[in-house]
One Martini backbone bead per residue (centre of mass of N, CA, C, O) as a GRO file, in nm:
protein
  213
    1MET     BB    1  -0.166   0.305   4.432
    2ARG     BB    2  -0.371   0.243   4.201
    3VAL     BB    3  -0.452   0.533   4.153
    4PHE     BB    4  -0.173   0.646   4.086
    5TYR     BB    5  -0.110   0.467   3.847
    6ASN     BB    6  -0.353   0.541   3.670
    7ALA     BB    7  -0.283   0.842   3.653
    8SER     BB    8  -0.002   0.816   3.525
    9MET     BB    9  -0.103   0.668   3.270
   10GLN     BB   10  -0.285   0.886   3.171
   11THR     BB   11  -0.066   1.106   3.146
   12THR     BB   12   0.114   0.948   2.945
   13SER     BB   13  -0.096   0.915   2.725
   14ALA     BB   14  -0.158   1.216   2.681
   15THR     BB   15   0.140   1.288   2.599
   16ALA     BB   16   0.167   1.084   2.355
   17HIS     BB   17  -0.106   1.238   2.219
   18SER     BB   18   0.000   1.502   2.171
   19PRO     BB   19   0.057   1.739   1.934
   20GLY     BB   20   0.359   1.764   1.988
   21SER     BB   21   0.439   1.464   1.955
   22GLN     BB   22   0.310   1.418   1.681
   23ARG     BB   23   0.492   1.638   1.538
   24LEU     BB   24   0.760   1.487   1.607
   25LEU     BB   25   0.710   1.225   1.468
   26GLN     BB   26   0.670   1.332   1.191
   27ILE     BB   27   0.947   1.457   1.150
   28VAL     BB   28   1.113   1.192   1.200
   29ALA     BB   29   0.973   1.045   0.956
   30LEU     BB   30   1.077   1.238   0.733
   31ILE     BB   31   1.369   1.209   0.785
   32LEU     BB   32   1.388   0.906   0.738
   33TRP     BB   33   1.273   0.910   0.449
   34GLY     BB   34   1.489   1.076   0.326
   35ALA     BB   35   1.730   0.895   0.403
   36ALA     BB   36   1.625   0.654   0.241
   37LEU     BB   37   1.620   0.789  -0.032
   38TYR     BB   38   1.933   0.862  -0.034
   39GLY     BB   39   2.040   0.573   0.015
   40VAL     BB   40   1.913   0.422  -0.229
   41LEU     BB   41   2.076   0.609  -0.438
   42GLN     BB   42   2.369   0.497  -0.336
   43ILE     BB   43   2.400   0.197  -0.443
   44TYR     BB   44   2.555   0.259  -0.711
   45ARG     BB   45   2.840   0.310  -0.542
   46LEU     BB   46   2.937   0.026  -0.470
   47SER     BB   47   3.131  -0.027  -0.711
   48GLY     BB   48   3.363   0.171  -0.563
   49VAL     BB   49   3.388  -0.006  -0.277
   50LEU     BB   50   3.366  -0.276  -0.351
   51PRO     BB   51   3.464  -0.539  -0.468
   52ALA     BB   52   3.476  -0.650  -0.787
   53GLY     BB   53   3.331  -0.941  -0.741
   54MET     BB   54   3.055  -0.788  -0.605
   55THR     BB   55   3.042  -0.613  -0.859
   56GLY     BB   56   2.907  -0.550  -1.196
   57HIS     BB   57   2.662  -0.694  -1.236
   58THR     BB   58   2.438  -0.839  -1.481
   59ILE     BB   59   2.156  -0.887  -1.698
   60CYS     BB   60   2.271  -1.155  -1.889
   61GLY     BB   61   2.199  -1.286  -2.230
   62PRO     BB   62   1.999  -1.380  -2.486
   63TRP     BB   63   1.779  -1.155  -2.392
   64GLY     BB   64   2.000  -0.959  -2.276
   65CYS     BB   65   2.129  -0.639  -2.151
   66GLY     BB   66   2.170  -0.467  -1.852
   67PRO     BB   67   2.223  -0.307  -1.603
   68PRO     BB   68   2.350  -0.276  -1.321
   69ILE     BB   69   2.241  -0.393  -1.024
   70GLU     BB   70   2.282  -0.135  -0.860
   71ALA     BB   71   2.098   0.052  -1.033
   72LEU     BB   72   1.848  -0.104  -1.035
   73VAL     BB   73   1.794  -0.109  -0.731
   74SER     BB   74   1.794   0.203  -0.703
   75TYR     BB   75   1.558   0.264  -0.874
   76HIS     BB   76   1.346   0.083  -0.751
   77GLY     BB   77   1.387   0.171  -0.450
   78PHE     BB   78   1.304   0.464  -0.496
   79TRP     BB   79   1.003   0.400  -0.571
   80PHE     BB   80   0.928   0.245  -0.320
   81VAL     BB   81   1.009   0.458  -0.102
   82LEU     BB   82   0.824   0.678  -0.210
   83LEU     BB   83   0.524   0.546  -0.260
   84LEU     BB   84   0.434   0.335  -0.032
   85PRO     BB   85   0.376   0.531   0.189
   86ILE     BB   86   0.173   0.709   0.040
   87GLY     BB   87  -0.027   0.487  -0.017
   88TRP     BB   88  -0.089   0.400   0.260
   89LEU     BB   89  -0.170   0.684   0.385
   90ALA     BB   90  -0.401   0.732   0.171
   91GLY     BB   91  -0.578   0.503   0.252
   92LYS     BB   92  -0.613   0.565   0.547
   93ALA     BB   93  -0.726   0.851   0.515
   94TRP     BB   94  -0.972   0.767   0.351
   95LEU     BB   95  -1.107   0.590   0.567
   96GLU     BB   96  -1.097   0.827   0.807
   97GLY     BB   97  -1.266   1.014   0.678
   98GLU     BB   98  -1.520   1.281   0.580
   99THR     BB   99  -1.812   1.300   0.370
  100ARG     BB  100  -2.040   1.151   0.537
  101GLN     BB  101  -2.307   1.030   0.687
  102PRO     BB  102  -2.418   0.777   0.848
  103SER     BB  103  -2.626   0.541   0.794
  104GLU     BB  104  -2.907   0.389   0.937
  105GLU     BB  105  -2.906   0.117   0.771
  106ALA     BB  106  -2.595   0.059   0.896
  107GLY     BB  107  -2.602   0.138   1.204
  108GLY     BB  108  -2.399   0.397   1.171
  109HIS     BB  109  -2.176   0.241   0.941
  110GLY     BB  110  -2.175   0.371   0.635
  111GLN     BB  111  -1.881   0.496   0.588
  112LYS     BB  112  -1.689   0.250   0.553
  113PRO     BB  113  -1.812   0.100   0.310
  114PHE     BB  114  -1.803   0.351   0.115
  115ARG     BB  115  -1.486   0.379   0.126
  116ALA     BB  116  -1.401   0.087   0.066
  117LYS     BB  117  -1.523   0.072  -0.220
  118TRP     BB  118  -1.337   0.309  -0.341
  119LEU     BB  119  -1.068   0.175  -0.271
  120ARG     BB  120  -1.112  -0.085  -0.429
  121LEU     BB  121  -1.142   0.044  -0.702
  122GLY     BB  122  -0.862   0.191  -0.695
  123GLY     BB  123  -0.696  -0.068  -0.677
  124TRP     BB  124  -0.793  -0.196  -0.952
  125ILE     BB  125  -0.708   0.035  -1.133
  126LEU     BB  126  -0.411   0.048  -1.061
  127THR     BB  127  -0.337  -0.241  -1.123
  128GLY     BB  128  -0.443  -0.239  -1.422
  129VAL     BB  129  -0.257  -0.022  -1.529
  130SER     BB  130   0.016  -0.150  -1.457
  131LEU     BB  131  -0.028  -0.415  -1.616
  132SER     BB  132  -0.081  -0.278  -1.888
  133GLY     BB  133   0.201  -0.148  -1.903
  134MET     BB  134   0.354  -0.413  -1.912
  135ALA     BB  135   0.220  -0.527  -2.160
  136ALA     BB  136   0.310  -0.315  -2.356
  137ILE     BB  137   0.610  -0.359  -2.325
  138VAL     BB  138   0.603  -0.658  -2.417
  139VAL     BB  139   0.458  -0.634  -2.695
  140ASP     BB  140   0.651  -0.437  -2.827
  141ASP     BB  141   0.907  -0.621  -2.802
  142ALA     BB  142   0.794  -0.890  -2.930
  143ALA     BB  143   0.779  -0.792  -3.222
  144ARG     BB  144   1.100  -0.806  -3.244
  145TRP     BB  145   1.195  -1.064  -3.092
  146LEU     BB  146   1.062  -1.295  -3.292
  147SER     BB  147   1.293  -1.258  -3.513
  148THR     BB  148   1.476  -1.416  -3.360
  149ALA     BB  149   1.667  -1.704  -3.266
  150HIS     BB  150   1.563  -1.691  -2.939
  151ALA     BB  151   1.242  -1.674  -2.910
  152SER     BB  152   1.148  -1.957  -2.824
  153THR     BB  153   1.336  -2.006  -2.563
  154TYR     BB  154   1.347  -1.677  -2.426
  155LEU     BB  155   1.070  -1.517  -2.397
  156LEU     BB  156   1.017  -1.514  -2.089
  157GLN     BB  157   1.296  -1.371  -2.018
  158ARG     BB  158   1.242  -1.127  -2.190
  159MET     BB  159   0.984  -1.026  -2.037
  160LEU     BB  160   1.119  -0.998  -1.761
  161PHE     BB  161   1.344  -0.808  -1.843
  162GLN     BB  162   1.175  -0.571  -1.932
  163VAL     BB  163   1.037  -0.518  -1.659
  164ALA     BB  164   1.300  -0.503  -1.465
  165THR     BB  165   1.435  -0.256  -1.660
  166TYR     BB  166   1.192  -0.073  -1.610
  167VAL     BB  167   1.234   0.289  -1.476
  168GLU     BB  168   1.051   0.531  -1.585
  169LEU     BB  169   0.821   0.374  -1.452
  170PRO     BB  170   0.624   0.278  -1.145
  171LEU     BB  171   0.466  -0.002  -1.192
  172ILE     BB  172   0.524  -0.194  -0.964
  173PRO     BB  173   0.450  -0.006  -0.722
  174LEU     BB  174   0.164   0.058  -0.821
  175ALA     BB  175   0.062  -0.236  -0.789
  176CYS     BB  176   0.128  -0.253  -0.481
  177ILE     BB  177  -0.078  -0.033  -0.403
  178GLY     BB  178  -0.324  -0.165  -0.509
  179GLY     BB  179  -0.297  -0.398  -0.308
  180ILE     BB  180  -0.310  -0.246  -0.052
  181TRP     BB  181  -0.600  -0.123  -0.097
  182LEU     BB  182  -0.735  -0.391  -0.095
  183TRP     BB  183  -0.656  -0.464   0.186
  184GLN     BB  184  -0.772  -0.228   0.332
  185SER     BB  185  -1.063  -0.264   0.252
  186ARG     BB  186  -1.104  -0.551   0.359
  187HIS     BB  187  -1.020  -0.475   0.662
  188ALA     BB  188  -1.243  -0.273   0.705
  189ARG     BB  189  -1.492  -0.466   0.656
  190THR     BB  190  -1.410  -0.682   0.885
  191ARG     BB  191  -1.408  -0.444   1.135
  192LEU     BB  192  -1.696  -0.414   1.161
  193PRO     BB  193  -1.939  -0.359   1.344
  194ALA     BB  194  -2.213  -0.473   1.466
  195THR     BB  195  -2.546  -0.460   1.399
  196PRO     BB  196  -2.778  -0.335   1.579
  197SER     BB  197  -3.057  -0.475   1.720
  198ALA     BB  198  -3.365  -0.473   1.784
  199PRO     BB  199  -3.568  -0.493   2.034
  200ALA     BB  200  -3.771  -0.710   2.168
  201ALA     BB  201  -4.082  -0.768   2.250
  202SER     BB  202  -4.255  -0.800   2.538
  203PRO     BB  203  -4.505  -0.993   2.634
  204THR     BB  204  -4.572  -0.852   2.900
  205ALA     BB  205  -4.618  -0.571   2.773
  206GLY     BB  206  -4.855  -0.659   2.609
  207VAL     BB  207  -5.050  -0.742   2.833
  208ALA     BB  208  -5.040  -0.479   2.990
  209GLY     BB  209  -5.154  -0.304   2.754
  210GLY     BB  210  -5.430  -0.471   2.739
  211ALA     BB  211  -5.525  -0.405   3.031
  212LEU     BB  212  -5.531  -0.101   3.005
  213LEU     BB  213  -5.752  -0.116   2.767
   0.00000   0.00000   0.00000
């Protein structure tokens, strides 16, 4: 019975990892991803479905007025659903790819540190570019906002308002992808197997070798 159980489990595992099942899972994942993209773009239509008191709200105040909350969530949600899976899979594929042979100095595991280093660099660059873009938006607006009557009181709210309502470029999702790449590179380095050490010479073998000489 134990032999039959082990054989059946091996057959099930082989079937689950067969190319056909993997292709099917990929197709299902693509369909779900497309459905999520379509669904998040329909959030702005909630203003015509839900009661009037539940929709139509905007980010308004002395710092300015933005679009309806439904439209803002729809725009940002689309960027997140579109880019975060791509960023995650790109980082994973980069770490698992092959560009050069592992070095002997690293105990045969030189490929992972090499790829993790470049992924970490890419994460810092992507995060820096995204934060620089947010800073440019804030600085450009602050040059005009500081001349208004509410500048000293609501400057921080105005800065956050500008970043939250900027949807032309996916700056916030790109910064999140940079953080994902940094986490993936750190996680890959911490999971490296220990470098095998050379076996120590046996004193008995040395004595025996001297006796032979």
